[in-house]
N, C-alpha and C positions, 0 to 999 in steps of 0.2 A: 621438718615441714609442718606447718600449722594449717588448719582448715581455713583460717583467714587469709592465707597465701593464695588459696583457690577461690575463696568466696569474697568477691569485691562488694562494696556497699551497693553498687548498681544492680547486683544480682540477688538482692534481698527485697522481698515485698510482703506486705500484710494485705490480705484480700478479705474485705468484709462482705463482698457480694456472694450470693449463692453460686457455688461451682460444683460441677460433677467431676469425676475422675479425668475425663477427656479434656475438660476446661483447665484443670490443674496442669496436666501434661503439656497442653498448648502454651499456657502461660510460662511454664518452666523452659520450654523450648525457645521461646522468644528471649527470655532473660539470659539463658545460657549462651545464646548466639552472640551476645554483646562481648566484644573483645576477641572473637574467634573469626576464622575464615569460613565458617559453616553457617548456613542459613537456619533459621528457627524451625522451618518445616522438616528439614533433615534430622535435626536433633529430636524433634517431636516424634518422628517416625521411629527412630532408634529406641527412644524411651517407651513408646507404645508397644513395640515388638517385644521388649523385655517384659512389660506388664502382661502381655498375652500369654507368656510362658507360665508365669505365676506372679501374683500380686507382690509388690515390694513393701506392702503394708506389714511392718514387723510387729505391730501391736503397741499398746499403751499410747495410742494417738500419734504414732510416727510411721512415715513411709520414707523409703530411701530409693527412689527410682534411679537407675544407673544404666550406662551403656558405653560403648566404645565406637570410635570412628577413625578410619585410617587417615583422614585429613588433619587430625589433631596432633600437635607436638607435645602438649602438656595437658594436665588435668584442669578441669574447671568445675565449680560448684555453684548451685543456686538454691536459695531457701525461700519457700513460700509458706507463710503462716496463715492459716485459715481458722480464725477464732470460732466461727460457727460450726466448723467441722465439715468433712466431706466423706462420703461412702467410698472407700478405696479397696473394698474387699479384703481388708486386713485379716491377718491370721487369727486375731481374737474376735473378729466380727464387729469391732467397735469403730466409731468414726475416727478419722485422721485429722489432726490439727496442725501438724508440723510435717512438711514435705521437703526433704533435703536431697536434692538431686546432684549426681556426680557423673560427668562424662570425661573420657580420657582417650588416649591413643590405643589402638588395638594391640600394639606390641608391648604395652606396659601393664600386663595383667597383674603382676605382683604388687606394683605400686598402687594400682586401682583397688585391689583387695585390702591393702593397708589403709587406704583412705576410707573405704567403707567401714572398716573396723573402728577407725578413729571417730567417724560420725556416730556409729552405734554406741561407743563408749560415752561420747559427749552427751547424747540424748537419753542415756540410761537413768540419769538422775531426775526423779520426779519433780523435785522443787525447781530445778533448772528449766524443765519443760514447761511448768506452769508459768514461770517468769517470762519465758520466751513467748508463750501464747498471749500473755497479757501485755506485751510490748506495745508502747504507744505509737511507735514508728519503725520503719525499716532500719533507720540509723540506730535506734535504740536496740533493736534485735541484733544487729551486727556487732554493736558494742558489747552486748551480753556474751556473745560467743567469744569475742576477743578477750574479755575479762576472764571468762571461764577457762580458756586455754592458758592464760597467764604465761608463765615462763616454761611451760612444758614444750619440749621439742616436737 
């Protein structure tokens, strides 16, 4: 399974407006709702509940909000690039520029954890993160991820 199997081009956006953490989560909720039977407000609620436990800002300009819903049969991902940065209460205290959200079925915990690990590995590379943040369009950002994944299963 590749991240691009979960991350459709319609669920990638570059946001040049000033956003706060709640605005990012709301935007991701709406994006993640596309292609599911779940409304954006429900996804937003689940992502925000997770954020209230502890920030998913893992440092180095990256946050990986995630959650699970019983209504889902498969995992879905959304990517929001915020070139100006957003305060996400990240572990390193720095602004977040890349927010890669994952939602999935409640019963698929193992698969969910594998996906989160895959996202983390993909975004570990500083040069790749810089290229992603500099993407001219959502299509270009999606293409970068597809190219980076290459032939890796």
